[in-house]
C-alpha positions as semicolon CSV with decimal commas, in nm:
position;residue;x (nm);y (nm);z (nm)
1;M;-1,981;2,209;-1,523
2;L;-1,855;2,293;-1,226
3;S;-1,723;2,652;-1,199
4;I;-1,488;2,788;-0,892
5;E;-1,517;3,175;-0,899
6;K;-1,286;3,407;-0,728
7;L;-1,331;3,179;-0,387
8;T;-1,273;3,320;-0,036
9;R;-1,249;3,197;0,297
10;T;-1,111;3,362;0,644
11;F;-1,110;3,323;0,928
12;G;-0,988;3,629;1,119
13;Q;-0,760;3,765;0,977
14;N;-0,604;3,502;0,824
15;T;-0,699;3,458;0,432
16;A;-0,745;3,055;0,418
17;V;-0,843;3,042;0,027
18;D;-0,759;3,379;-0,130
19;K;-1,000;3,411;-0,464
20;V;-0,957;3,064;-0,659
21;S;-1,063;2,981;-0,989
22;F;-1,096;2,766;-1,219
23;T;-1,328;2,558;-1,436
24;V;-1,402;2,212;-1,440
25;E;-1,591;2,146;-1,874
26;K;-1,646;1,728;-1,824
27;P;-1,578;1,415;-1,551
28;A;-1,161;1,470;-1,488
29;M;-0,941;1,369;-1,242
30;I;-0,772;1,656;-1,129
31;G;-0,507;1,650;-0,804
32;I;-0,451;1,942;-0,611
33;I;-0,154;1,968;-0,469
34;G;0,081;2,209;-0,208
35;R;0,249;2,225;0,123
36;S;0,060;2,189;0,460
37;G;-0,138;2,506;0,528
38;A;-0,209;2,575;0,172
39;G;-0,586;2,579;0,163
40;K;-0,618;2,308;0,005
41;S;-0,871;2,116;0,268
42;T;-1,069;2,399;0,324
43;L;-1,123;2,459;-0,111
44;L;-1,261;2,119;-0,060
45;R;-1,462;2,149;0,237
46;M;-1,612;2,540;0,059
47;I;-1,714;2,295;-0,291
48;N;-1,885;2,048;-0,056
49;R;-2,042;2,322;0,126
50;L;-1,897;2,198;0,492
51;T;-1,752;2,497;0,528
52;D;-1,910;2,752;0,404
53;A;-1,698;3,074;0,168
54;T;-1,677;3,423;0,340
55;S;-1,736;3,536;-0,086
56;G;-1,713;3,357;-0,477
57;R;-1,959;3,137;-0,600
58;I;-1,934;2,801;-0,664
59;L;-2,175;2,715;-0,992
60;F;-2,268;2,344;-1,089
61;E;-2,424;2,305;-1,459
62;G;-2,529;2,668;-1,411
63;R;-2,681;2,641;-1,018
64;D;-2,534;2,835;-0,740
65;V;-2,429;2,591;-0,493
66;T;-2,287;2,832;-0,198
67;A;-2,691;2,968;-0,196
68;L;-2,834;2,673;-0,161
69;K;-2,995;2,566;0,213
70;G;-3,121;2,304;0,404
71;G;-3,285;1,998;0,152
72;D;-3,124;2,173;-0,117
73;K;-2,788;2,172;0,063
74;R;-2,776;1,764;0,129
75;A;-2,881;1,730;-0,182
76;W;-2,556;1,892;-0,319
77;Q;-2,391;1,703;-0,053
78;S;-2,503;1,336;-0,176
79;D;-2,376;1,436;-0,527
80;C;-2,100;1,583;-0,412
81;A;-1,970;1,285;-0,226
82;M;-1,636;1,365;0,027
83;I;-1,348;1,101;0,146
84;F;-1,148;1,233;0,456
85;Q;-0,778;1,135;0,594
86;Q;-0,895;0,987;0,869
87;F;-1,236;0,729;0,697
88;N;-1,492;0,873;0,970
89;L;-1,645;0,518;0,949
90;V;-1,797;0,404;1,332
91;P;-1,520;0,139;1,454
92;R;-1,764;-0,049;1,609
93;M;-2,001;-0,062;1,338
94;D;-2,024;-0,368;1,088
95;V;-1,840;-0,250;0,750
96;V;-2,194;-0,258;0,570
97;S;-2,374;-0,048;0,788
98;N;-2,088;0,173;0,775
99;V;-2,179;0,252;0,341
100;L;-2,521;0,263;0,417
101;H;-2,496;0,574;0,612
102;G;-2,408;0,689;0,233
103;T;-2,777;0,687;0,184
104;L;-2,888;0,857;0,490
105;N;-2,942;1,249;0,334
106;R;-3,260;1,098;0,177
107;R;-3,382;0,880;0,458
108;S;-3,660;0,953;0,652
109;T;-3,529;1,037;1,044
110;L;-3,747;0,663;1,166
111;A;-3,563;0,484;0,962
112;T;-3,256;0,632;1,040
113;M;-3,311;0,582;1,466
114;F;-3,418;0,270;1,373
115;N;-3,109;0,149;1,148
116;L;-3,399;0,020;0,878
117;Y;-3,235;-0,021;0,548
118;P;-3,460;-0,173;0,183
119;D;-3,287;-0,488;0,059
120;A;-3,173;-0,302;-0,272
121;D;-2,970;-0,071;-0,032
122;I;-2,840;-0,382;0,098
123;H;-2,737;-0,583;-0,181
124;R;-2,614;-0,249;-0,339
125;A;-2,373;-0,148;-0,059
126;I;-2,286;-0,548;-0,113
127;E;-2,232;-0,489;-0,504
128;I;-1,981;-0,143;-0,433
129;L;-1,804;-0,339;-0,160
130;D;-1,693;-0,614;-0,345
131;R;-1,571;-0,382;-0,653
132;L;-1,371;-0,233;-0,443
133;G;-1,237;-0,612;-0,345
134;I;-1,331;-0,652;0,057
135;A;-1,704;-0,781;-0,002
136;D;-1,529;-1,055;0,248
137;H;-1,548;-0,814;0,520
138;A;-1,883;-0,707;0,507
139;P;-1,985;-0,856;0,830
140;K;-1,694;-0,739;1,054
141;R;-1,632;-0,435;1,223
142;A;-1,458;-0,125;1,090
143;E;-1,231;-0,134;1,359
144;A;-1,091;-0,502;1,289
145;L;-1,039;-0,372;0,910
146;S;-0,625;-0,211;0,832
147;G;-0,622;0,171;0,713
148;G;-0,609;0,100;0,384
149;Q;-0,921;-0,129;0,395
150;Q;-1,082;0,130;0,626
151;Q;-1,026;0,412;0,358
152;R;-1,153;0,134;0,079
153;V;-1,494;0,079;0,294
154;A;-1,507;0,518;0,337
155;I;-1,490;0,512;-0,098
156;A;-1,789;0,254;-0,106
157;R;-1,941;0,461;0,143
158;A;-1,912;0,721;-0,090
159;L;-2,047;0,545;-0,403
160;M;-2,335;0,487;-0,232
161;Q;-2,459;0,844;-0,262
162;D;-2,450;0,809;-0,678
163;P;-2,236;1,148;-0,646
164;R;-2,125;1,337;-0,979
165;I;-1,827;1,444;-0,845
166;V;-1,642;1,280;-0,566
167;L;-1,384;1,504;-0,341
168;A;-1,070;1,299;-0,172
169;D;-0,907;1,454;0,099
170;E;-0,555;1,342;0,173
171;P;-0,686;0,984;0,116
172;I;-0,363;0,815;0,100
173;A;-0,210;1,034;0,355
174;S;-0,202;0,795;0,663
175;L;-0,117;0,467;0,411
176;D;0,152;0,242;0,352
177;P;0,250;0,241;-0,011
178;M;0,124;-0,061;-0,131
179;N;-0,232;0,053;0,032
180;A;-0,193;0,389;-0,069
181;Q;-0,218;0,289;-0,463
182;L;-0,498;0,031;-0,425
183;V;-0,647;0,359;-0,298
184;M;-0,544;0,580;-0,597
185;D;-0,619;0,281;-0,861
186;D;-0,980;0,239;-0,699
187;L;-0,998;0,641;-0,776
188;R;-0,864;0,614;-1,105
189;R;-1,126;0,354;-1,163
190;I;-1,409;0,570;-1,053
191;H;-1,388;0,846;-1,275
192;E;-1,263;0,641;-1,573
193;E;-1,558;0,395;-1,490
194;D;-1,857;0,582;-1,358
195;G;-1,742;0,903;-1,502
196;R;-1,727;1,058;-1,208
197;T;-1,516;1,352;-1,144
198;V;-1,289;1,329;-0,876
199;I;-1,058;1,580;-0,664
200;A;-0,820;1,459;-0,446
201;N;-0,550;1,700;-0,224
202;L;-0,270;1,525;-0,240
203;H;0,025;1,584;-0,092
204;T;0,266;1,337;-0,350
205;L;0,455;1,474;-0,716
206;D;0,459;1,114;-0,845
207;T;0,091;1,042;-0,735
208;A;-0,081;1,321;-0,901
209;R;0,191;1,264;-1,224
210;R;0,041;0,924;-1,241
211;Y;-0,321;0,853;-1,153
212;C;-0,414;1,300;-1,235
213;D;-0,532;1,470;-1,575
214;R;-0,523;1,746;-1,472
215;V;-0,290;1,945;-1,139
216;I;-0,381;2,232;-1,000
217;G;-0,063;2,410;-0,707
218;M;-0,214;2,619;-0,384
219;L;0,071;2,858;-0,217
220;H;-0,093;3,075;0,022
221;G;-0,432;2,963;0,003
222;R;-0,358;3,106;-0,399
223;V;-0,347;2,878;-0,791
224;V;-0,030;2,900;-0,857
225;F;-0,071;2,628;-1,135
226;D;-0,270;2,467;-1,290
227;G;-0,184;2,255;-1,573
228;T;-0,108;1,868;-1,698
229;P;0,103;1,649;-1,548
230;A;0,359;1,667;-1,774
231;Q;0,432;2,034;-1,693
232;L;0,478;1,975;-1,299
233;T;0,826;1,984;-1,375
234;T;1,073;2,010;-1,053
235;G;1,155;2,360;-1,102
236;V;0,729;2,419;-1,088
237;A;0,714;2,209;-0,793
238;R;0,973;2,428;-0,662
239;D;0,792;2,713;-0,716
240;I;0,422;2,538;-0,562
241;Y;0,577;2,434;-0,207
242;G;0,814;2,777;-0,187
243;A;1,127;2,582;-0,142
244;D;1,490;2,617;-0,240
245;A;1,761;2,458;-0,490
246;S;1,749;2,143;-0,222
247;F;1,357;2,046;-0,261
248;S;1,407;1,717;-0,375
249;E;1,108;1,487;-0,492
250;D;1,204;1,124;-0,345
251;S;1,104;1,330;-0,007
252;T;0,752;1,353;-0,089
253;S;0,753;1,012;-0,270
254;T;0,513;0,745;-0,224
255;S;0,633;0,482;-0,487
256;I;0,763;0,146;-0,319
257;E;1,018;0,177;-0,582
258;T;1,109;0,515;-0,490
259;L;1,136;0,381;-0,075
260;D;1,431;0,109;-0,198
261;R;1,636;0,332;-0,403
262;N;1,643;0,575;-0,080
263;T;1,649;0,286;0,200
264;A;1,945;0,087;-0,048
265;R;2,135;0,513;-0,021
266;A;2,096;0,473;0,353
267;L;2,260;0,123;0,368
268;R;2,537;0,271;0,067
269;E;2,622;0,633;0,348
270;A;2,640;0,384;0,658
271;E;2,864;0,141;0,483
272;A;3,107;0,425;0,356
273;A;3,082;0,568;0,729
274;I;3,243;0,295;0,910
């Protein structure tokens, strides 16, 4: 289905992604983990063609994505939707219009200039918002919504493209634990119910284990782990993050239970110090 072959991206003397190769044979939910600067975001941007590869190839169903230009490249970016950490919405525009922006690649310039949308697209946008539990917010400005709600608007915009692949670059990094769980639940349902491949950059091990079928670990631009969540042991995680024995998974956790446990521990330590 999707094959990444020795994909490399250099910026001057720096190599952000270094000969990365992996294959996705069927729709799956894949988590990519690693510390900041590991090359995760650059990898997703290359797959989406927001960033060109220095060398290597991306093949989708036998087609060389890295060679696409013009309209073919834009069509690929519709098939391969991107969700960003900072949402990338138009703050002063209403929610449903933000979602409808997912159709821009297939609309004429004139229709785009005058903000004209077919009724069928408007109805579909509202249906997607309803599926994500935020249809009541359709007429509101995007800036009036919480961070978690805005990220679900961004997911709805991606779904308006009817993509084969959804790429999510740190989709929960700026969210509180409750909203992070809601967003990850939505991404998992999109994979399971729609049969879409979801590839998400994640910064927490517990999230990768809970939601993903497969986990890829990156360090210094290279893939250093590719396996199941069960194989992602603490020892393996130390290798992925380049950490020593003092590394604690709790420091990367977004689960409410872990946060509560850490708070209780801090209180006990404070009481013991008195």
